[in-house]
N, C-alpha and C positions, 0 to 999 in steps of 0.2 A: 504487598511485597515491596520492601524498600528497594530504590536503585541498585545498591550494592548486592543486594540478593538477586535481582533479576540479572546483573551482570555475571554473578557466579554461576547461575542456572545456565545462561548462554555458553560460558566457558566450559562447564563441564560437558555440556551437550556438544563441544566441540564446533561451534558456528565460526570461530576463527579459521578453523581447518577447512571447513566447508566452503568458505568464501575465498579464502587464500589471497592471492595478489590478482586483483581485478585487472589491473593494467596491462598484463601478461597473457590474459586469457582470450582464446577466439570467442567470437559470438556465440558458437554452440557450447564451448565450456561454460562461458559465462552464464548462459540460460540455463545450462544444467545445475550449476552451483548455486545460482538464485533459487530454483526449484528446490533443491536439497536444503537450503537455509530456510525456506518457507515451511517445509515439512518438520525440521528442527523445531522451529518457532511454535508451530500449530500443535505439536506433541508436548510442549512444555506447560507448565502450570501457569504461565504468565497470561495476563490479560493482554490479548494481542489484536491487532487490525491489520491486514496487508491490503495496500491500496496499489493497484496496477494501472497507472495512467497510460493512455496512447501516447505515441511520439510526442514530445514537447515542441511549442513553437513560441516565438518571442512576441506573437501578436498580442493586442490588448484583450484583456479579459471580456468574457460576455455575460458572467453571472449565471449561465444556463448550461446544464450537463445532462449526461446520461450516466447513471451510477446504479451498478448493480452486481450480481454474481457472474453475470455472463454478458458482456457488452461488445457490439462491434467495435474495432479499432480503427481510427482515422488518425487525427491528430487533435491536439488540446493545446490552448496557451498555458504557458507557466502560472500565469496569475489565477486561473480557473482552477488549478491544481492546488495551489498555495490556499485559496479560498475554501476549497472542499476539504482540504487538511485540517484548517483551523475549525471548520464546522464539526467534522468528525470527532477532533480531540476533546470538544467542548460537550459531546453528546454521549454521556456516560452508559447510555442503554446499547450502544453499538460497540460490538466486541466479538472476538473469536470468530471473525469473518474474513473472507477474501473476496474484494470489490475491485471491479474494473472501473475505470472512468474514462470518459469520452465526451466530446462536444456533444450537445443535445438540445432539448426544448424545455427542461424542467428547472425552475430556479433551484440554486444550490441548496438553501435551507429545506425545500421540500424534497430534494432528492435524497438529502440525509434521512429525514424523518421517514420516507418510504422503506428505509433499510434497517429500521429499528425493528428487532424481534426480541 
């Protein structure tokens, strides 16, 4: 699906209305809006992947993470989130999943491979 078509699908599904003005939302409203947006994306015909990182830190990256459908939440360096996202984007066999990301003991390339289905 071309980018324009993807944007049309999201607009038709009302994703803009679901998310709304994030700056004005309470944390409860924001969590609800993000959950609603995830449902819209998951029900669409798009090839999607949702990554839910733990709260971000500015610490240096470690290159090791915990990645899967249900992970404990602590904190994770932004650099590890960026590296994980890059690895996920370049792995075409990962899609239509919601993955959680936290600090861990698994090198990022291996953590990504473990989530191929």
